[in-house]
N, C-alpha and C positions, 0 to 999 in steps of 0.2 A: 478432412471432414466428409463424408456422404452429402451431397447435395438431394441427391435423391434413393431413395431407398425402397423397392421391389420385393415382399417377402410372397414367395407359397400362392401366386397369381395364378386363377382357372377362370376358363371363356369359354362359357358354352352357349349354341344355337338349339334349342332343343335337346336333338338326341346327340347331335356335332360336336365334337369336344375340339375346340379351336385350341386353346392353350391349355397343358395340364400340369402347374402346378412349378411356374419359374419363378428365378428369386436372382437378383442382380442388383448392385448400388453403382452411381455413379459420382465421381465427386468433382470438385469444384473446377471450372475450366479442361475437364476432361471430353473428349471423342470417344464413344463405348458404342461400337457398331454391333447391332445384333442381326447375324446373317443367316443367309436360308433360302431355298428352292421356292419358287410358288406353294403357296398350302402351307408352309411350316407354322404359321400364325404369328411372325414377326412384324406388321402392321396391324393386326388384329390388338396384340398386345400393345402397340402405342396407342390406338385408339382407346384403351382400356386405360392408361394412364391417363390420359387427358380428360376422360368420361365422352367421348363424342360418339360412342356404339349407341345404337337404338335400345334405350331402356324396354321397350316391349319386349325384344327378342332374343336380345343379348343379357348371360347371366353371367354378372362378374363377381366371382369373391376371393376371396385375398387375407392374407392374417394382416400384413401394410402396403399400402402407399403411400411413404412419405414426402412430401417436399418440403427442405428446410423446416424442420420440425412440425409441418404443418400434415395432417394428413388428406389425402384426394378419394377417398371412399364418402362421400358424404351429398347430398341432394344436388341437383344439376343447379338449380336457382346458383346454388353455394360454389360451385364450380365455375361458375359463367364470371364473376369475379376476380378468379385465378389465371385463367385461361385468356391470354392476350399479356396479361401484367405481369403475369410469371411464370408462364408456358409460351412459348411460342412454335407455332406447327408451318409447319412449309408438305403441303401437299408434292405428291408423284406430278400431277397433273395440272400442269397452271393453266391453260385454256378452260378445263372443264371447272376448275375450284377459281377463276375470274369470273364477276359475271360478264354477260358479254354485253348487256343494256348500260352498264353503268359508264361512267369514264372511271383510267385511273385516280384519279385526284377523287372523287365522290368515296371509291373504297377504301382509300387511306383512310377518309379522314369522318366513316363508317369505325374503324377500329377506336378513333381518339373518341370521339361521341359516346360510343359504347359503355368506357370508364371516366365518364366524366370530363373530359376536356372538348368545350363545347366553341370557346373562342377562334372565330374565322381564322385571325390574322395569324393567332398561334399555331393554327392547326395547319394553315399553310408555310409558314415558317417551316415547321418541325417536317410535311413530308417533300418540299425541297432538300432538306438535308441529308433524309432518308435516303431519297435518290438518288443523291449526289454520292450518297454515303455506301450504295450497291454499285457505281461505275457507272450509272444512265448519264448518255451525255445530256444537253438540253432539259434538263427535269424539268423548267416551266411547260414547257411545250407538252411535254410526257403527263403532266396530268390532267392534261384537255384531251389525250387521246383516248380512244376505247382498244379493250383487249386485241382487238383482231386486226390493228394500226401494228401490233406488235410482232416482234420477231419472237420463236420460243425462247431465247437466252434472254429477250428481253422482260417478257411477261413472268418466267422465272427468275428475276431479280423485281419485278415488282413485288411478289410472292414471298420472295425474303425481306422487304422493307416490311410492308404489313407485319409479318411474325416479330419481327426487332423493334417496332414500332413502339412500345412500348417496355422497354430494355429488358425483357425477361431475363430469369436467372436460369434456365432449361430451354434450349432449342431444341425439338425434335424433328427432324428430317425423315419425311418418306420417299425414299426412290427420290433424291431431288434431282437428279439427272437424267432419269432412266430414258426420258423420251428426247433427251439433245443431243447433237454432234458430238464429237469426242473433243474436237478443240472447246467447243464450249461447256462440255463437259467438265474439264480444268480451270476454264477460267471461275465458274459457279463456282464449283469447290475449295479454290482459292480465295476466293471470294469468301465465303462461307469460315475458312480457316482462319483467315485474319481479322473481321470483324469478332470474331470468336476469341482471338489473343486481344483483341481492343478490351473489348468488354469483359475478359474473363469469366465466357459462358461457359456452360457445361453441353454435351449436346449430344442427345440421342443418336445415332444415326443406322435407318433400315436400307440395309441395301442387298441385292443377291452375286454382285460384282465384288472379287475378291482383290481386283487390279484397285480399286475404288478405298476399299479397308488399307491394303498397304501403303498406300499413299496418306490417309489422312484419319486414320483411327488408333487410340491410344491403344484400347484396348478391345477385344473382341469372345462376342457369345456365340456360338453356332447352334441354331437351332433345327431340328427335323421331328418332323411330325406331333408338333406340340409343345417339343422339349427343348430346353438346354442341353446337351450334351457334353460341352467343351466348355471351357472359359478360360482365357488368358491374355497375356500380352501379345500385341501385333505380332510382335516379331518370335517370339512363340511358337504361336500358333502357325507362322508360316514357316517356320526352319523345323519346327519339334513336332509335328501334331501326331495327337495320340490315339486318339478316339478312331475305330475304321471306319466312322463316316465321313470325317473331316478328310481322311485321308486321302481317301476315294474321290472325294471332291476337287481335291486338288490335285488330285490325276487326272482328269476328266478336262481340265485347263488344257488351252492349245501350247505346245511345247516350239520352242522356238528350232531346238533341232529335230525337231518332225518325226518323233516317236508317234509311235499308236495310243491314242485317245485312249484312257479305263472307261469301261463303262459300266456302270452300276447296274447290276441286273436285277430284274424284278418290277414293282411298282409301289410308290410311297400308302401305305393303308391308309384306308378313308376315315376321316376326322368319327364316324359315326362306329366306328367298326375297330379304333385304336385294339392290340391286345392288353393283358394283364403280365404283359411281361416287355422287354426289352422290346419298343417300337421298330427299331433296326435289326432286329435279329433274324428275318427271313433274306433281306438282300445283304447280311453281312459275310463277308470272306474270310473272318477269324469265329464267325461262333461257334459255340459247342452246345449241343445238345445235353440237356440237366444241369445247366448252370444260365445259360442266357434268357432259357424260354420258362425260367423258374419263378420271376417277380421283376420289378421294373429298376432299375438301377439308379443309384442319386448320384450328385456331381459331389465328389470326395477328391482331396489333392493328389497330384502325383504321386508327393512323395511327402513325406510329414514335414509341416512349414511352409510349401511352395501355397504361391495363390494359385499356380496354373493347377485347373480343376477337370475333373472326367468325370462323366456317368457311363463306367465300362465296367463292368464283372472280371475282365482281361486285359484290362489295362496294363503294360508292361510285359505279359505273360505272351504273346506272338508278336513274330517279325513283321516288321512296317511289309508295307505295301508297294513292290515292285515293280516298275513297265518295261517288260522286256523290249530293246531298240527295235526303231521297226525301219527300216533300210527303204528308200522308196524310189524305183531306180528313176534317175530323172530323163526328160525326154530327150530322144535320139533327134540331132540337126537335122539328119535326113528325113526326118518324118514329113509325109504331105501334108498343105496344106486343109486344115479341114475345111475354115473359114475366114471371108477375106470382105474385109468394109472396109469401103472405100468411099472418101468424103462424104458421111452419110449426112442426112440431114432430118431432124425432127423435130417441126414447131407447129403450135397450136393454136388456133386461129381466136383475136380476140375479138367479140362482137357488142356491139356499141347500138343505141336508139330503138326506136320503133321497129323497122324492119330487120336489128339485128344484121348490120353493115358490118363488112371485116375493116379494124381501124387500126389492128396491127397483131404480131405475131409474138405469140410467145419460145423466143427461140432454145428449145431443151435441150435439143443436143445440135450442134451448127459443126459441120466440116468434121464429123472424125473416121479416123482410117487406121486401123489395125487388121494384123493376119494369127490366127490359132491355127495349130496344128494337130493334127488327130492323137486324140488319146491325153491331152492337153488340159491342165486346170488353170485357166486363165480369169483372172480376178480383175474385175471392175471397182474399184473405190471411191471414196469420195463423200462428200459431207452430204446432206438432204439437198433436193432441190439441184443438184450437181447434171444429171440426167442421165443418171443411170440405169434406172429401172425402164423412163422413157426408152433408151436403147435398145434393153431386152426386150420389151413388148414390141417393138417395133420389128427386130430380130425374128421374132415368131406368127407375126402379121397381126397384132391388136393393136396396135398403132400403124397410121398414114406414116408413107417415108416419101419428106418432101421434094427429098432429090438423093444420090447416093446411087451408088449400088452395095447389092451384098452379093455373095458367092459361098455357095455349101457343096465341099467337094470338088470346084471347080463348074459347078452347077448355077445360074444365077434362082434366087429365090424366088418360090414358088407355093401354090397350096400344099405340091405333092413333097416338097422338102421335108423330108424327115427329120423335125425339131422339133421338141418340145419342153415344155418349161413347169418350172417347180413353183407356187409362189410362197408369198410368205406368211399368210395364215393361212395353213389347213383345214381350219373348220371355215371357213367362209368362201372357199374353196372348191369345197364338196358339197351337193346338193344335199342339203339335211332330209326331205323327202324321198332320195334314193336309196336302198341299200346298195353293200358295198359293191356285190354283184353283178347290178346294173352300173354301177359308175364305169368298172374295169371295163364290161361288156362294150356300151358304148364306143369307145375309141377302137376296139378290136373288131367291132361292127362295119365300120369305116375300111379299113386298112384288109379286112379277111370276110369279105362278105357273102364267102357261098361256105361257111360254116354251119355247123347244126347247133341246136340249144345246148345239145349235150356238149359238143366242142367247145362251147364259147365257155360254159363253164367251169371244164378243165384249165383250157386257159387260162382262167382268169385266177382259180384256185394256185395254180402253177406261178402266176406271179406274186401272188401272196407269202407263199413260202419263198419268194426270192427276194422277199424287202424282208424275213423272219418276221413271219405271222402266221399264224395256225390257218387252216383252209376254211374252219367254221367263221372266221369274219366274212365268210362271203355274205350270209345272211342277215347282217348286222347292219344297223345305222350308225352314223357319224359320231352321233351323240354317247353312243357306248365307248368311246377308244378317247384314253388320252393323248396330248397335244402329239408326243413323238410317234405314235401309231399311228395317228391322221396323217401327221408329212410322212411314214413308210405307206400309207395305202397311195398321198399323190405320187411319190417318186413309182407305185408300181404302176401307176394309170399312166405316166409317162411313160415309162415304159413295155405299154402295150400295144404302142403304135410303132415299136421297133422304130427307135428313133438313133441319130448318129450323132446328134448335138442335142445337149438340154441345158438349157441358161437356168440356171435356179437363183429364183431372185429373194435373196434375206432369207433364205431358206430353213435358216436355224433362229434368227433373232428374235422369233415369241415363246422360243423353246429355253428352259433350264439349262444351265450348265453339262449336267451329268446329260440329258435325253441328247442333247448339241453331239456329246459325244459320239452316240450309237445311230444318229443319222449321217455324222462325219465320215464314221467307220464304215457304213452300210455302204457309202457315195464311192471311195475308195475300192470296196472291193469288187464292187457293181463295175467301175472304170476299169480296174483287173480283169474282170471275168468279161466284158461286150467290149471291151476300147473305146470307151465313151470318150463322148469332148465335150468337157465344160466351160458354160460360161458362169464366173460364179461371183453374183455381186452380194455385195454384204460391206458395211462400217465396220467390223469386227478385225481389226488390224490382227489382234495376235494370230486370230484362225488364219487370217490369208497367209500369213510367215510359214506356219505350220503346213496347212495344205496345198496352197497354189505351185505354179511352176513360173506363170511367170504374170504381170500387173501392169495395170492400168491407172494412171491416176488422174481425174475427172476434175475438172471445177467449172462450173459454169456455163455448162455444155462443149469444153473443150477437152482432153486429154493434154496435160501436160505432162508426162513421164512415162513411157513403156522401157519394161527389161524384163531382167529373169528376177522373182522373187526374193533369190539370196542376194542379190547386189544392191536390187533398190533397198532393202530392210538396214544392210550393210551399211549403205554407202548412198544415200537417198542426194539427187544434186538439185532438183527444183527447189526454190522457193518455199513454193505453196506444199510440196512435198516434206521436205526437211521441218516444216512448221506444222502438217497433219501426224506425223509419226512421231513428231518430241509429244506431241498433247494424249497418246495411246498411252494408257495407268498398266501396269503391270506387278505381280505381284514378285517379280526379282528386282530387290531393290538395292541389290548389293553395291550396284553401279550408276548412283545418281544419273538423272541423264539432264541435259541443258532446254529448258522450254521455250520453244518462244512463241511469243505473243503476238498473234494477228491485231491489228486494228482494225475499227469498222465496222458494219455488219457487208454480209455478202451481197452486189447489187442483183437488183431484178435482171431476170433472162426476158423479160418483157421491151429492157432496155441496157444491154448489156455495155459496161466500159468501150471505148472504142481502141482499138491497137491491140496490146494485150489483157483479154478479159480479167487477170491478174493485177493487174498494175496498179488499183486505187489501193492494195493492200498491202503490196509486197517490199519488203524491208530494203532491198535494194534497184527497185525502182527509178527509170532514167526517166528524163523527159522524152526521150525517142518511144519510149514503151508505149506510151499515150498514141504515139502517131500511127503505130503499124503492129501488125499482126504479126505476132514471133511464130513460124512452122515450125513443125518437127524435125529438129537437125541429127544426126549422130556425134556420138559421144560418148567412146570406152564400151563402144557394143550394146548400146543404150541407145534411145528417143529423149529429147530433152527441147519439148516450146519456151527456149530460152537462149539470147544469144549472150548470155552475161555469166555463167558458169562453165 
């Protein structure tokens, strides 16, 4: 029996149509995932179901939205009694969802008081039970803490406790782990699944991560441009996708066998200008003129009696999308060393008092050494706060180096070193008041100071063509481009200085999977063309396995393991590497892997543990691990900072 039923839901904001007539149902105890890229309407649909869209700007129309035979199409005052009690909501960003000026205990108590539970003793008892249920240690102490005193994973556990406080029937989880590291992500999703089974909860899971869907969802609906284009069981969608968009989305995911990623051509249509025919027509590899551009397809069973439904006029009539193998040549062993980092330290001073005296240091990077060969892609992976971005910024001169040496092509690092950086957020790294041409000419004027204005313009337009953009982009501003196009512009700007080495700091983490594929393919092509060397900083492990030649795994400012990507992913040796890789989610569920759950929280870099920095969480730690540091040692062609593997 369906717990939630949504039929023909439309949501618009003025002329923008965010959701265009979607229908689905969720059964008791089931996890139903709404999947799609940014802007497809999945979060808007969830907010509309919960009645959380602003009434003055959002127009919500539906044939019905029914929860346990109760209509949710009712006034806000009536919905307020249903939210919390029958519908729990976990928001995407716990820091912005929790009030920074109130304690955790106060905010949990607010949920109970809003629904008529006012007895202080009962509220305290139930709050302790909830925090214990979500796996938070010392729940009594946590109730007295403020959000800023908790880690990201702890804050999300508090959000889960608040959502489950009144034992709702439906839990709406909107990207519940997007801002979390891979190890914390798996812990949070596993926790939600355990509670779901215990309380027979139904869950509407909103996500763009198909790895999360593969691991935790029972059924899936794929959204594109405000519409559901395909829905089926998770196994069916992942193994036998029918809609061209679903096939393209799966083909764009990084592959273990290092095939070239599939790139979806074109751009998603604007919500203010959706066509009166198939929304995917302009980008579809199987589209037919005179068929797909005549009307909007509706969801229909793939075969009569099947629950697998697809909105495509040509379903079953075209060949499935196939990606040709793309062989990436291995980096030659005799290639010269492009980057040599020796015992590097990056520390940030901690200042206190009226005179801001230095009372200590945050040891972001502490005694790191590695080498990168010419034309190699060297990946630096690890959880947030491990020091990988601090290291990358130090290499391009944006962070002061406290100690150690850096050599690029055998020459000490200096202002003249040909090294550039591609930043995580392409919008904030471009000046919104400068035209693209001005942004590209700025580094050109430093490296080639004697050119004429016409020559600078010509060079800038050539750079735009190199990264796959039209020369007309020269006279536009950053806000006129999509996220993927802006990232292409930042890559063009990096190339303007004619670099030999590029630091890519989470260069694709702000991008959707199809746009990520475009940028990765571009980076590969540029590397082949110009023999570029990359330091690729990321937390996306499947992408590293597909893209990188070598990998260094960082934890709390130290390198735990270095080796070739193929060897480390095939057989990780360091206990931290094993735990990190085991937590990575994948769409390949054919061979379930053993998960290693690390205990405790990452220590502060301002006060790191003595000895091996990982010993406080290590499953094989011995007494001597707390007494001495573990230097990197050679083991079967790679380096590991552990004496017990």
